[in-house]
C-alpha angles and dihedrals in degrees: 000000000000091000090054091049089054090049090049091050090054094053094044088053089051092051090052089053092047091051091052088049092052092050097046099040098056109126089004118166130192087266090056088051093051103037107006087244085285088279104111116132108244094221091055091049091049094051094041092050089066089067090047093049094048107058127194088262088055091049092056102033109039095068087053093058089071088068093059104029111010110224098337089120086069090067086066090048090056087053090052089052092057091046093056091062091053087052092048099046104028108029104030094055088056093049092048095043092054091040092230130186095180110037091212089070085080089069090055090051093050109027107014141257094301094058088044094055093045091049094050090042093055091049092050091050095044097046093043093053096039096046096047096048089051090048091050094050094049095044086053089058092047089047091055095044102039120359102048090053091054093046093247109148121231094248091056097045089049091048091048095050093048092048088051092055093045091050096060097035103041097085110023102035112173091001088062103038094053086066099036091049089053091055093044093050090052091055092044093054091045090055091049096051094043091051092049095053094041091057093042087057090052089054094055090218132125119231094262089054091048095051089047091051091048092054092044091053093045093244097131101052106138108179128062107199100181103102091199093066125088093237096049104148099245090048088052097044098042092038092048091053091053092044088058094046093050103033097037107022096041095036119099094209094055095039097044093073093043093053090048087073110101099238140028091235091056091045090053091048089051092052094049095047090045093051091052094046091050090057089059096043093052090048088056092051090052092047088052088052089052096054090043090054092049090050098052088045088056090051091047095231134128125227134178111253095244092051097045099094100043092038094057096040093050098044106030111026129072119275092248091059089048089054089053089048090055090048088051093048091049089047090054092045102049100052092052091053104034091052093046094052090047094047093046091050089050093048094047094048095045104031102032107025092032106227090171094048097043122061098232121172118246093249092052089047090054093047095048094042090053093052093046090050091051092045092055090048087053092048090051090053093048091050092047089052090048093052089049090051094049090044092185122137091206089059090054089048091050092051091053089048092051091050090050094051093054095063092064096073089047089053090050095046095050092042091052092048095047102038101041138047095213128120129212115259100204107002109240095169093139095054094042094045092053097038097058099055090042092054090048093049090052092048093052093044093052097033095116090057095043103034105027112209095354111114120212111227133163091330088084091082088054092049090048091052092044094053090050089050094051093047091049089050092052093052094047141077138206118270139179094214110071125161115249117275 
């Protein structure tokens, strides 16, 4: 009976999303799909971006980090906070000044068509791999909790979830997901808070007692001061800032909603409010990890960090809390996938097919956009099935690593365009864009031989972008005629 209740909750959730889609996509055009007609409310975008930033994987795994490293993850969050201000006051003014729908059009303005194509190509590769592996990991959790118990095979649950996402994003695009992400962020935060208080009640401790216990058990340590380690605080803070600049400011999915706000001032306001809110939300996730760690310590059991949150909720908390946990997990899953499919559709239509360069009629745009959207959904499904067939955690880690490497060339390309007035002599974008990630991969692979006990952490993204920048500088010259930034 409980399993059918969970299934019913999932479909009720979808009906709510579908209702929002119907309401927001009335009279929607292709411009609405790509840019929300530049009418998105900044505060909705700010709140909804929390759900987009915190994927289902984050929802499950961040609390578990407290078991192994206390609050060291928060060093990275502080870096994110700094990076959002760079996005707000360096990148957003450029996007608004040039009235961009696809942010990679900037590279065409500044460095030519070849740079534009490689920039968009790297985004499409990165977001496709990153979004599908996150989708796969969360569907696996839902399969374990709900679908297996009802005899629903993995292929059918995957197909159903993808069809759900397509159904509410197909017509409205950005105009719809601004609202659905807001709703889903609300549910995710509700689940987070309910779970914290539920576990606190199990501990029979007041908050002062909990904080004291966390400190006593070294579960609130914030700073790692050993510079040789991968989570050394400066590596985390500086690396976190560049992760935000590259994976938010240079990412079409994250920026698509920001530039759907009607004015630059409102978009900046959105980014600042979002960055402050994210500090608080991540602190709540780590607090949750702390009380979970205390609770399993009280029970005298050992749990793998990534299994900590779902294991305790499923086995030791009331069924009602478990239902709320499932809603929170779904709410963390959907924004990271619906935004990805929408942004990939937008990027492919604008950057590859050339909606802005070719004078397509509106009906043709709608027809092509629909098929591209469905094609990406089909690709997502195929990749999820592939990951399931391989069923190898090292493959999943590899996919995350590949998606991370591909943001380095984007960082280098944008930095070169913004920080210099040089133009490429003979464009060698393809060679440069492939050489930089390859060099970084070799460095990380043989780091123990080359660097001894020094561990490479988040600074790898900075190194990747720096190599790209240097290579671009070598194959460029000064010029007096530079496209407007």
